[in-house]
C-alpha positions as semicolon CSV with decimal commas, in nm:
position;residue;x (nm);y (nm);z (nm)
1;X;1,564;-1,409;-0,354
2;X;1,840;-1,337;-0,602
3;X;2,179;-1,487;-0,521
4;X;2,365;-1,194;-0,676
5;X;2,656;-1,084;-0,458
6;X;2,734;-0,714;-0,442
7;X;3,035;-0,528;-0,307
8;X;2,818;-0,306;-0,089
9;X;2,803;-0,518;0,224
10;X;2,757;-0,315;0,541
11;X;2,654;0,013;0,379
12;X;2,425;0,218;0,604
13;X;2,098;0,374;0,482
14;X;1,809;0,545;0,659
15;X;1,455;0,418;0,593
16;X;1,183;0,661;0,701
17;X;0,836;0,509;0,729
18;X;0,511;0,699;0,699
19;X;0,307;0,621;1,015
20;X;0,018;0,428;0,860
21;X;0,011;0,049;0,845
22;X;-0,045;0,034;0,469
23;X;0,276;0,234;0,424
24;X;0,487;0,088;0,705
25;X;0,436;-0,279;0,619
26;X;0,574;-0,272;0,261
27;X;0,867;-0,048;0,355
28;X;0,959;-0,292;0,631
29;X;0,933;-0,575;0,378
30;X;1,170;-0,376;0,154
31;X;1,401;-0,321;0,452
32;X;1,407;-0,696;0,502
33;X;1,526;-0,746;0,145
34;X;1,794;-0,477;0,181
35;X;1,918;-0,637;0,502
36;X;1,937;-0,972;0,323
37;X;2,164;-0,807;0,070
38;X;2,408;-0,709;0,344
39;X;2,311;-0,347;0,407
40;X;2,277;-0,185;0,748
41;X;1,949;0,000;0,795
42;X;1,823;0,250;1,050
43;X;1,443;0,269;1,045
44;X;1,265;0,585;1,165
45;X;0,942;0,509;1,351
46;X;0,716;0,672;1,605
47;X;0,669;0,490;1,941
48;X;0,333;0,328;1,859
49;X;0,481;0,158;1,551
50;X;0,796;0,023;1,716
51;X;0,637;-0,322;1,780
52;X;0,610;-0,372;1,402
53;X;0,991;-0,380;1,389
54;X;1,031;-0,657;1,643
55;X;1,014;-0,952;1,398
56;X;1,283;-0,791;1,180
57;X;1,495;-0,702;1,483
58;X;1,495;-1,065;1,588
59;X;1,618;-1,167;1,244
60;X;1,877;-0,891;1,200
61;X;1,987;-0,780;1,548
62;X;2,324;-0,644;1,437
63;X;2,232;-0,470;1,109
64;X;1,892;-0,316;1,190
65;X;1,849;-0,024;1,426
66;X;1,527;0,161;1,515
67;X;1,536;0,538;1,548
68;X;1,229;0,621;1,754
69;X;1,113;0,981;1,712
70;X;0,823;1,140;1,899
71;X;0,487;1,164;1,728
72;X;0,342;1,513;1,682
73;X;0,034;1,611;1,877
74;X;-0,270;1,459;1,702
75;X;-0,473;1,721;1,514
76;X;-0,847;1,760;1,542
77;X;-0,997;1,476;1,333
78;X;-1,111;1,599;0,992
79;X;-1,028;1,544;0,628
80;X;-0,747;1,797;0,682
81;X;-0,598;1,609;0,974
82;X;-0,352;1,413;0,761
83;X;-0,202;1,729;0,616
84;X;-0,178;1,890;0,961
85;X;-0,011;1,577;1,097
86;X;0,233;1,565;0,806
87;X;0,336;1,927;0,852
88;X;0,374;1,881;1,227
89;X;0,587;1,572;1,170
90;X;0,814;1,761;0,931
91;X;0,858;2,049;1,176
92;X;0,933;1,809;1,461
93;X;1,151;1,553;1,284
94;X;1,357;1,756;1,036
95;X;1,582;1,932;1,293
96;X;1,612;1,615;1,501
97;X;1,726;1,410;1,202
98;X;1,970;1,679;1,092
99;X;2,137;1,674;1,435
100;X;2,130;1,294;1,444
101;X;2,314;1,270;1,111
102;X;2,581;1,521;1,216
103;X;2,645;1,345;1,546
104;X;2,643;0,986;1,414
105;X;2,983;0,816;1,400
106;X;2,887;0,635;1,077
107;X;2,581;0,809;0,930
108;X;2,373;0,666;0,645
109;X;2,487;0,724;0,289
110;X;2,131;0,765;0,157
111;X;1,771;0,823;0,267
112;X;1,478;0,617;0,140
113;X;1,141;0,756;0,247
114;X;0,772;0,728;0,169
115;X;0,628;0,949;-0,106
116;X;0,415;1,126;0,157
117;X;0,746;1,244;0,308
118;X;0,857;1,446;0,007
119;X;1,009;1,710;0,236
120;X;1,289;1,466;0,322
121;X;1,435;1,560;-0,017
122;X;1,545;1,889;0,142
123;X;1,693;1,705;0,440
124;X;1,893;1,484;0,205
125;X;2,002;1,787;0,003
126;X;2,131;1,959;0,317
127;X;2,331;1,648;0,398
128;X;2,461;1,598;0,044
129;X;2,293;1,258;0,013
130;X;2,066;1,096;-0,245
131;X;1,702;1,067;-0,143
132;X;1,508;0,772;-0,281
133;X;1,129;0,786;-0,300
134;X;0,945;0,474;-0,187
135;X;0,597;0,420;-0,327
136;X;0,380;0,169;-0,140
137;X;0,115;0,243;-0,404
138;X;0,087;0,122;-0,761
139;X;0,278;0,280;-1,047
140;X;-0,058;0,370;-1,203
141;X;-0,178;0,534;-0,881
142;X;0,146;0,728;-0,845
143;X;0,114;0,840;-1,208
144;X;-0,227;0,989;-1,124
145;X;-0,090;1,172;-0,819
146;X;0,202;1,314;-1,015
147;X;-0,025;1,425;-1,298
148;X;-0,267;1,601;-1,064
149;X;-0,001;1,803;-0,884
150;X;0,191;1,885;-1,201
151;X;-0,100;1,983;-1,426
152;X;-0,342;2,112;-1,157
153;X;-0,680;2,043;-1,323
154;X;-0,962;2,269;-1,202
155;X;-1,341;2,279;-1,216
156;X;-1,555;2,590;-1,256
157;X;-1,853;2,485;-1,044
158;X;-1,747;2,419;-0,681
159;X;-2,056;2,203;-0,625
160;X;-2,008;1,978;-0,927
161;X;-1,852;1,664;-0,776
162;X;-1,918;1,472;-1,098
163;X;-1,694;1,706;-1,301
164;X;-1,483;1,486;-1,529
165;X;-1,106;1,518;-1,489
166;X;-0,915;1,394;-1,793
167;X;-0,552;1,293;-1,748
168;X;-0,439;1,250;-2,110
169;X;-0,064;1,217;-2,041
170;X;-0,113;0,893;-1,848
171;X;-0,137;0,563;-2,042
172;X;-0,498;0,474;-2,125
173;X;-0,597;0,841;-2,062
174;X;-0,802;0,783;-1,745
175;X;-1,100;1,005;-1,659
176;X;-1,212;1,054;-1,298
177;X;-1,512;1,231;-1,147
178;X;-1,395;1,507;-0,914
179;X;-1,530;1,320;-0,610
180;X;-1,275;1,043;-0,664
181;X;-0,972;1,273;-0,641
182;X;-0,762;1,278;-0,320
183;X;-0,911;1,494;-0,043
184;X;-0,605;1,714;-0,005
185;X;-0,634;1,805;-0,374
186;X;-1,007;1,843;-0,427
187;X;-1,102;2,005;-0,095
188;X;-0,841;2,281;-0,075
189;X;-0,813;2,599;-0,277
190;X;-0,498;2,679;-0,470
191;X;-0,282;2,904;-0,255
192;X;-0,420;2,766;0,070
193;X;-0,135;2,672;0,306
194;X;-0,244;2,308;0,331
195;X;-0,282;2,282;-0,045
196;X;0,063;2,435;-0,105
197;X;0,222;2,199;0,146
198;X;0,067;1,897;-0,025
199;X;0,172;2,019;-0,369
200;X;0,532;2,090;-0,268
201;X;0,552;1,765;-0,076
202;X;0,452;1,571;-0,386
203;X;0,661;1,773;-0,632
204;X;0,971;1,723;-0,415
205;X;0,947;1,359;-0,519
206;X;1,026;1,467;-0,877
207;X;1,351;1,625;-0,766
208;X;1,463;1,320;-0,569
209;X;1,739;1,092;-0,697
210;X;1,542;0,773;-0,751
211;X;1,210;0,590;-0,712
212;X;1,137;0,241;-0,578
213;X;0,785;0,108;-0,642
214;X;0,607;-0,182;-0,475
215;X;0,500;-0,339;-0,803
216;X;0,648;-0,563;-1,070
217;X;0,725;-0,510;-1,435
218;X;0,490;-0,775;-1,571
219;X;0,199;-0,607;-1,388
220;X;0,255;-0,238;-1,464
221;X;0,520;-0,210;-1,735
222;X;0,344;0,073;-1,921
223;X;0,307;0,285;-1,606
224;X;0,663;0,224;-1,492
225;X;0,787;0,338;-1,833
226;X;0,558;0,641;-1,804
227;X;0,710;0,734;-1,467
228;X;1,061;0,712;-1,613
229;X;0,954;0,951;-1,887
230;X;0,788;1,191;-1,643
231;X;1,086;1,193;-1,406
232;X;1,335;1,230;-1,689
233;X;1,564;0,945;-1,580
234;X;1,575;0,567;-1,557
235;X;1,630;0,539;-1,181
236;X;1,289;0,376;-1,130
237;X;1,284;0,025;-0,988
238;X;0,990;-0,210;-0,944
239;X;1,075;-0,443;-0,655
240;X;0,739;-0,596;-0,563
241;X;0,532;-0,767;-0,461
242;X;0,693;-0,691;-0,124
243;X;0,561;-0,983;0,077
244;X;0,701;-1,212;0,346
245;X;0,860;-1,521;0,198
246;X;0,726;-1,862;0,290
247;X;1,038;-1,966;0,483
248;X;1,074;-1,641;0,676
249;X;1,041;-1,625;1,054
250;X;0,851;-1,306;0,978
251;X;0,558;-1,528;0,890
252;X;0,266;-1,433;0,674
253;X;0,029;-1,483;0,967
254;X;0,182;-1,200;1,169
255;X;0,258;-0,954;0,889
256;X;0,174;-0,605;1,010
257;X;0,068;-0,704;1,360
258;X;-0,080;-0,976;1,575
259;X;-0,404;-1,136;1,460
260;X;-0,706;-1,082;1,683
261;X;-0,775;-1,455;1,651
262;X;-0,526;-1,744;1,646
263;X;-0,416;-1,810;1,291
264;X;-0,436;-2,184;1,356
265;X;-0,809;-2,150;1,427
266;X;-0,870;-1,978;1,094
267;X;-0,657;-2,232;0,907
268;X;-0,843;-2,523;1,070
269;X;-1,174;-2,378;0,952
270;X;-1,039;-2,332;0,598
271;X;-0,891;-2,682;0,593
272;X;-1,241;-2,828;0,604
273;X;-1,352;-2,635;0,293
274;X;-1,324;-2,724;-0,075
275;X;-1,073;-2,559;-0,304
276;X;-1,165;-2,208;-0,425
277;X;-1,499;-2,215;-0,243
278;X;-1,452;-1,938;0,016
279;X;-1,488;-1,561;-0,031
280;X;-1,264;-1,352;0,193
281;X;-1,413;-1,009;0,275
282;X;-1,197;-0,729;0,417
283;X;-1,183;-0,353;0,362
284;X;-0,836;-0,285;0,494
285;X;-0,685;-0,146;0,810
286;X;-0,809;0,213;0,784
287;X;-1,161;0,196;0,645
288;X;-1,490;0,069;0,781
289;X;-1,833;0,049;0,623
290;X;-2,119;0,280;0,707
291;X;-2,454;0,140;0,818
292;X;-2,604;0,109;0,469
293;X;-2,292;-0,054;0,326
294;X;-2,273;-0,302;0,612
295;X;-2,643;-0,389;0,584
296;X;-2,604;-0,456;0,211
297;X;-2,293;-0,666;0,267
298;X;-2,432;-0,894;0,539
299;X;-2,762;-0,932;0,355
300;X;-2,577;-1,036;0,037
301;X;-2,356;-1,280;0,227
302;X;-2,665;-1,434;0,383
303;X;-2,858;-1,455;0,055
304;X;-2,568;-1,592;-0,149
305;X;-2,515;-1,914;0,042
306;X;-2,139;-1,893;-0,021
307;X;-1,883;-1,983;0,242
308;X;-1,696;-1,676;0,361
309;X;-1,458;-1,512;0,606
310;X;-1,564;-1,161;0,704
311;X;-1,308;-0,934;0,869
312;X;-1,443;-0,620;1,038
313;X;-1,250;-0,368;1,243
314;X;-1,312;-0,333;1,615
315;X;-1,528;-0,041;1,726
316;X;-1,249;0,088;1,949
317;X;-1,013;0,135;1,656
318;X;-0,965;0,476;1,495
319;X;-1,111;0,441;1,150
320;X;-1,156;0,674;0,856
321;X;-1,401;0,723;0,575
322;X;-1,743;0,734;0,733
323;X;-1,727;0,972;1,030
324;X;-1,954;0,862;1,314
325;X;-2,168;0,635;1,094
326;X;-1,999;0,302;1,156
327;X;-2,179;-0,005;1,039
328;X;-2,198;-0,301;1,276
329;X;-2,284;-0,664;1,219
330;X;-2,655;-0,702;1,306
331;X;-2,763;-0,921;1,592
332;X;-2,830;-1,280;1,491
333;X;-2,625;-1,267;1,170
334;X;-2,346;-1,490;1,298
335;X;-2,597;-1,745;1,423
336;X;-2,777;-1,754;1,089
337;X;-2,456;-1,818;0,891
338;X;-2,301;-2,055;1,144
339;X;-2,114;-2,334;0,971
340;X;-2,044;-2,145;0,648
341;X;-1,936;-1,803;0,776
342;X;-1,633;-1,711;0,988
343;X;-1,629;-1,360;1,138
344;X;-1,306;-1,196;1,256
345;X;-1,333;-0,875;1,460
346;X;-0,999;-0,697;1,446
347;X;-0,672;-0,765;1,262
348;X;-0,679;-1,077;1,044
349;X;-0,391;-1,293;0,915
350;X;-0,476;-1,180;0,563
351;X;-0,176;-1,313;0,371
352;X;-0,218;-1,658;0,526
353;X;-0,592;-1,657;0,451
354;X;-0,551;-1,555;0,088
355;X;-0,281;-1,815;0,027
356;X;-0,502;-2,099;0,150
357;X;-0,626;-2,332;-0,125
358;X;-0,989;-2,294;-0,008
359;X;-1,005;-1,919;-0,077
360;X;-1,118;-1,842;-0,429
361;X;-1,227;-1,478;-0,416
362;X;-1,151;-1,157;-0,227
363;X;-1,400;-0,873;-0,175
364;X;-1,164;-0,580;-0,123
365;X;-1,143;-0,202;-0,096
366;X;-0,851;-0,226;-0,342
367;X;-0,577;-0,088;-0,120
368;X;-0,253;-0,167;-0,300
369;X;-0,119;-0,406;-0,036
370;X;-0,442;-0,604;-0,058
371;X;-0,430;-0,600;-0,438
372;X;-0,078;-0,741;-0,446
373;X;-0,160;-1,000;-0,182
374;X;-0,467;-1,108;-0,379
375;X;-0,281;-1,127;-0,710
376;X;0,007;-1,322;-0,558
377;X;-0,240;-1,567;-0,402
378;X;-0,418;-1,606;-0,736
379;X;-0,770;-1,519;-0,620
380;X;-1,045;-1,338;-0,812
381;X;-1,106;-0,991;-0,673
382;X;-1,441;-0,822;-0,618
383;X;-1,368;-0,450;-0,618
384;X;-1,534;-0,193;-0,391
385;X;-1,293;0,103;-0,367
386;X;-1,353;0,361;-0,095
387;X;-1,105;0,643;-0,160
388;X;-0,750;0,752;-0,236
389;X;-0,573;0,544;-0,505
390;X;-0,823;0,261;-0,465
391;X;-1,033;0,381;-0,760
392;X;-0,726;0,361;-0,985
393;X;-0,637;0,017;-0,851
394;X;-0,990;-0,111;-0,911
395;X;-0,982;0,007;-1,273
396;X;-0,648;-0,166;-1,321
397;X;-0,788;-0,494;-1,187
398;X;-1,116;-0,487;-1,380
399;X;-1,056;-0,295;-1,702
400;X;-0,691;-0,362;-1,782
401;X;-0,583;-0,684;-1,613
402;X;-0,918;-0,865;-1,628
403;X;-0,879;-1,025;-1,285
404;X;-1,147;-0,831;-1,097
405;X;-1,526;-0,801;-1,085
406;X;-1,667;-0,454;-1,022
407;X;-1,901;-0,445;-0,719
408;X;-1,937;-0,084;-0,605
409;X;-1,769;0,251;-0,542
410;X;-1,761;0,406;-0,196
411;X;-2,104;0,538;-0,091
412;X;-2,198;0,665;-0,438
413;X;-2,244;0,321;-0,590
414;X;-2,368;0,075;-0,329
415;X;-2,490;-0,247;-0,493
416;X;-2,829;-0,402;-0,432
417;X;-2,802;-0,701;-0,193
418;X;-2,936;-0,943;-0,455
419;X;-2,687;-0,822;-0,715
420;X;-2,396;-0,849;-0,473
421;X;-2,513;-1,196;-0,369
422;X;-2,508;-1,302;-0,734
423;X;-2,155;-1,163;-0,780
424;X;-2,035;-1,345;-0,470
425;X;-2,158;-1,673;-0,616
426;X;-2,005;-1,594;-0,955
427;X;-1,667;-1,505;-0,802
428;X;-1,603;-1,862;-0,686
429;X;-1,718;-2,020;-1,010
430;X;-1,454;-2,239;-1,170
431;X;-1,548;-2,110;-1,517
432;X;-1,480;-1,740;-1,457
433;X;-1,220;-1,610;-1,702
434;X;-1,082;-1,385;-1,423
435;X;-0,966;-1,699;-1,240
436;X;-0,751;-1,809;-1,534
437;X;-0,600;-1,463;-1,574
438;X;-0,522;-1,412;-1,206
439;X;-0,347;-1,750;-1,190
440;X;-0,122;-1,633;-1,473
441;X;-0,050;-1,308;-1,290
442;X;0,018;-1,500;-0,970
443;X;0,285;-1,701;-1,148
444;X;0,437;-1,380;-1,283
445;X;0,434;-1,217;-0,939
446;X;0,606;-1,511;-0,772
447;X;0,853;-1,540;-1,057
448;X;0,947;-1,173;-1,028
449;X;1,065;-1,216;-0,667
450;X;1,231;-1,552;-0,722
451;X;1,515;-1,446;-0,944
452;X;1,297;-1,252;-1,190
453;X;1,245;-0,886;-1,273
454;X;1,192;-0,755;-0,919
455;X;1,494;-0,936;-0,778
456;X;1,705;-0,799;-1,061
457;X;1,568;-0,447;-1,010
458;X;1,646;-0,464;-0,639
459;X;2,003;-0,577;-0,704
460;X;2,045;-0,302;-0,961
461;X;1,899;-0,044;-0,721
462;X;2,161;-0,127;-0,458
463;X;2,442;-0,110;-0,713
464;X;2,319;0,214;-0,870
465;X;2,272;0,368;-0,526
466;X;2,642;0,323;-0,459
467;X;2,734;0,472;-0,792
468;X;2,503;0,767;-0,721
469;X;2,659;0,825;-0,379
470;X;3,008;0,817;-0,530
471;X;2,912;1,075;-0,793
472;X;2,751;1,304;-0,536
473;X;3,059;1,286;-0,314
474;X;3,293;1,354;-0,609
475;X;3,083;1,655;-0,712
476;X;3,083;1,788;-0,354
477;X;3,462;1,757;-0,327
478;X;3,509;1,949;-0,653
479;X;3,291;2,232;-0,523
């Protein structure tokens, strides 16, 4: 962490998390860094996510406060359910927060909230405060989202899911088939209430005072510069990778929740393996594989002969992406790979696993948290994106950074078991060029948060935030 001392000690800000683990975890990691810089933070959470704050509360009992707001009634599960939940959350939380601010003896001077909570811009405007957008996604992924909702590309044939969408304003001019666009964009018609809510929610991010991105300059410089151009100001800060530090009580083994298996047991298994010999396989906290995908995966793991850790979500967890078709590990698989395969059913201590010397490759869905954790650990990544910004992240890893090996894409491009088995073997090869490149990026990532670019950006963000608040207050007094 930077040792820069600011004159902002004790300032109070509100951090509003989006209720999904991939969004909550990095914002809490950011909160940790702000608390270390002497700020006071109130974190908005719903009841089910309150336990995620406990490690931070134990570290910062006097400067961190939870504000627990009720969760809206869950909508009927569908691809529209996220939009319905977001609108219900806005309708429920906006008036509550407005009253809370007005009644607080020392209310926050600014609001920092997830980019899915664009409507909080209007809350901040009512209160005369700056609203800062937090992006748990990559700068390249956010560039794609902004471009879609600003330029509104359309296709003539409703059935043509392979229609090519060109985004020429973004660096490297990416092209996406329609099927890879976000559900709330591709599945709604312009003018539909859900579509309009999603559009306005995203465009409100443009009007907000500043943007904090969970990335680092050496990784995404061209996209960070692009965002500054698109937003029309320089209040864009890259402060990642937002990860627990080695010496933190908030240990890497418990980041985001309790492991379903003792971390010590996993570490003991890895300790008996050679360096860079193990493939870690995990598809994130919100996605599971369908039956065909799972069959291909376990067959490839069995054929390959590689040592591996396979993390699969429990059947009782609410998962997205495949409806009722949830793949399960076939009977007898664990017996057949005994001695070289370690299966975890439930939440895994992912950061601790990836950091272990024995892990050399990571088969991932390319969620941004996983990408940053893999890069920081210096492991080769096998990419199999499933949705959302994961397609953009996979392209960044494979085509631009050269640290990833393309495996598949959702259900449209499921690899043959023999091909995947070959790629698994190749991923732990000492001669792969991707291994050299990812080690270089790992050094850059660690350097950025140890006095480098991200530490400096975070210090500057805090200082500029105070200047922004002062200007807003001066302007308000003149009015």
